[in-house]
C-alpha positions, 0 to 999 in steps of 0.5 A: 724621592728620599735621596738628597744631594749637594755639591759645589766647588772645593775652594771659593776664594774672594777678595781684592788681589787674590788673583796673584795667588793663582799659582799657590792654588793650582800647584797641588792640582797639577804642574801643567796648566792650560789657560783659556783666557778672554782676549780682552785680558790677553795683554793685561793679565797674561804675564801676571798669571804666568808669573804666579804659576811659574813661581810655583813650578807650574808650566802654562799654555795660554789659549786666547778664547775665541769668543763663543762657547761652541763645539769647535772652540772646545775641540780647539782647546782640547787639542791645545791641552792634549799637546801639553798634557795639561792636568788642570784647565784654568778659565779666565774671563766671562761665563762663556770662556769659563764654560769652554774651559770647564767642558775642555777639562771634562774632555781632557779628564783634567782638574778645573780652576775658574777665574771670573773677571766679571760677576755677570753669571753664576757659571764660575762655581758650577759643574755645568757648561753651555754650548752655543752655535757660532751665532750665539743661539743656545744649543745644549748643556754639558754636565762636566761631572765635577765642580771646579776645584778652585774658584778665584774671584778678585773683587778689585778686578771685577769692580773695574768692569762696566757696572752693566756686568754686575747688574746682569749678574744680579739679573741672573741671581734674581732667578735663583730663589724663584726657580729653586721654589719652582723645583721644590714645589714640583719635586724635580731633581737637582743637577747633582750627579743624575739628580737628587732632591734638594738639601736644606742647605741648597734651598737655604742658600738659594733663599739667602741669595734673594735676601742679599740681592734685596738688601744690598743690590741697589747699594752695590749698584751705586757704589760699582757705578763709581768703581768703588769696592764696598761691603755691599759690592763684595756681598753682591759679587758673592751672591752673583757668583757663589750663592746663585751658583750653589742655589741653581745647581742644588735646586734647579732652574725653571722658566726664567732660564727656559724663557731665556733659552727660547728667546735666543731664536729672536736675533735682537736678544743676542745683543743682551747679556745672559742675566739681562734676558734671565731678569725678563724671564723672572717676570715671565716665571712669576706670571706663569706661576700666578704669584702674588702681585706684591711679589711681581712688583718687588721683582719689577721694581728691583729690575727697573731700579737697576736698568734690567730689561722688564719689557719686550721693548727693553729687549729690542723686540718692539715689533715682535708679533704674536707669531714670534711669541708663539714660536718662542713658546713652541721652542720652550716646550721642547722636552729638553727645556728647563721650563718644565720644572714649573708646577704648572701645566704648560702649552706653547700658547700659555708661555707666549701669553705669559711673556706678553702679559709680563711685558704689559705688567712691566709697562704699567708699573713703569708708568705708575712709578713715573 
């Protein structure tokens, strides 16, 4: 494959207080906006956002996000946007609210702005949205045709959130380089348009994401626990949001996300964040690809230090049976699952065995560390 492709958001702006600039970035896109906002921020942010938009002459219709990125929720938002002829859709909140906003914009033919209130996923920068069932079971990916026009990341707002969100984002970002490497080795197409070979830029961004996590992740964790906004926290917010987003979209994902998607059939996992389950998936990926023990230990130590799940018990799957794991493996083997990007010949039994082994290795590592 000789054709290579790269994509990303038109503008990425990060820093304390930048949410106040929303109107300035939206006004060139459209004078009519639909805002899909997480219910948690309905009272605390709505008036500020409305004032910023109004100051720039942008009319706004606010929709309270229903909590799950479902087909029904998207259609509801599309109806609200059509009613005001919205030329731009603004998503405010976590990953599922942003996914709903992106898919809504795609269906409306509108421009896209994302305003993440947590740094728990790399959804804000991507052209991809995920649809779930009402019960939170993964359904499918929707390619929205374009990346957001503006990604506005208010780090002062993000650091106010419980540190678990930032940590979950690091779990998601931890997969970026490992999964990029899977795709590079298996020569898979990335997620730009109909798929291209990764560019040097895309691969190096994915690699940089890993380097930033290893250098600043633990420092950022300690600072964010106390609500402190340090350079390390700013770097990790960027790694979780921009570097991870560009890395996965320009290189691709593989078994860390493939295991995550399949695990959603087991109900106890619904109580964990996306990035927490992906972190466990990273260990499974490294086992599946039979990576060096030192590399597996580095990932395990990082996750253990941050409190990310590394065992089945950590995911409340204490009583998981071999049949349960085989079921997960069978779902992972479905043709649409991204696990097929690994440079390994797969079977449901192999996936199930690697999940079990990853958990066992993590148990041994915890015991060795004391």
